[in-house]
C-alpha positions, 0 to 999 in steps of 0.5 A: 728701108736703108738706114744710115750707118753710124759705127763708132770707132771705139765699138768696132775696136771693141768688137775686134778685141773681143774676137767677135768681128772676124772675116767670113767666107761669105757663105749663107749657111754655117756648119749645121753640126756646130755645137749648141750656142748662146743666143739673144733675141732680135727685139723691136723698140726704142734705142738711145745714145749717150753723149758724154761731155765735160761741163761746169756747175754754175749759177743760172744767168742770162741765155748765153751764160753770162751774169747780169750787169747791175748798173748804178744810177745813184750819185754819191758814195758807196756806203754798203755793198754785198759780198760775193756769194750773197743772196738778195731777194726781190724787195730787199736792199741790194746796196746803199749810196750815201746810206740811202738803200737801192732796192732789188725789184723783179723785172726784165725792163731796167729802170730808165726813168722816175715813176709817179702818178700818170706814168704808164708802161711795162716798167710800171707793170713791173712795179705793180707786180712787185708791190702786189707780190711783196704784200705792200698792197694789202690795203690798196689792192693793186691789179698786178697786170696794170700798166698804169701808176695810180693812186693805189700804186702810190699808196703801196709804194709809200708802204714799201718806202717806209718799210725799207728806209727810203724817203717816203715820196710816193714816187720811184726814182730811177736811182731808188731800185734796180730791176733784174729778172729774179732773186740773185746771187752776187757773182762779183762786185766792181764798186768799192766801199767808200768809192764814188758812185756814178750814174751808168756805172757797173756796180756788180754782177749777179746770177740767179741763185739756182744751180745749173750745169753748162756744157758746150756742144760740139757741131756733131752733137748739136743735132742729137741733144734736145731740150728735155733729154735726161742727163746724169752729172758726176760732181767733184768727189764722184757724187752723182745727180740727175737732171735734164736739158732745160735750154739750148743757146742760140749763139754759136761761139768759136773756141779761142784761135778758131775765129775763122772756122765756123765749123768749130763753133760750139753752142751752150746747153744748160742742164737743170738739176732734179735736186740742186741741194745735192750739189751743195754750194759749189760754183764754177766746178768741173763736172762730167755729164752723160746726156741720154738722147731721144734716139729712134723708136720702133726699130729692130736691134741686136746686142752689139756682140752679135755682129760679125764681120763679112769678108770684103766689108760689112756686117752680119748676124748668125741666126739660129733657125729650125733644127739648129741651122745657123744662117748668116744674115747681112745687116745694115747698121743704124743707131748704137745704143751706147748705154744698152749695148745694142745696135739698130739693124736692117736686114732679113730679120724678124722680131724674136729671131735668136742670134748667136752671141759670145758665151759669157 
């Protein structure tokens, strides 16, 4: 089996600097009278690589990393607006127009019509889910999966309106609520307190309240990094937190000035944190990320320091045979395990063979 050779330049430079890459005469056998040497075993198992990249600690938002846009549908004057960094839960007041509350409700379908008895659809199902999750159907008993606005929906909605200070109408007007996928953290506010509120105008932008790390993968990294790969994130101040690749973007983005060069396009990847509280409340903070990729399984490997250079190119390892005979065995190189300091090899080797390594 012939393996693809991938030799990082930095590794080869390191080998040369360490004095382990040297030209050989090409003979198949070393001096049998050589003194005893330090050896390491050829092992069989899994190898992985580490992709090191810069990233940004931020809050989860849309699949491309951009925040949610909140579109106002009420007409009047903004009398209450949230501040940047505020967190708003589903069912709470997001802002007010003419002192009338506009609620945040959970859902992916934006408000586009008034909802009342007889209405059906995904937007009605979202309303039923909210009323049930928020406990406003304790007496009514809503089916949260129902797409129909029934008398039960009306009864629960009236209870919500009474609690939150809306007019108790039993109908949800298009200007009464904003639907977003989850509870939010306010990113920025474009509406102005005391300013005019107009339908179909941006009032604010928001993200979720969950911290993630966003990295932009270069073309050569995109085939290596996969969902589920583990990552180690170094935060400002050198604190460290672990995580894993949660989502890979689907839209490639060309760097500034590279619009006509698709090979330079990057793809965003998003890393969830195992313990977000470790990161505090940082936002848009630069971080360093080491992603451990899945690598290869069931392959032979040797320490990188066991490699020696062959005259004319290529690599070999020096195997100690019975009677302390030392043979040079040519090898083809595969994956470098940058964290474990080993390299995949293919040649006339067996698991357990002792190979010469420099003395420590």
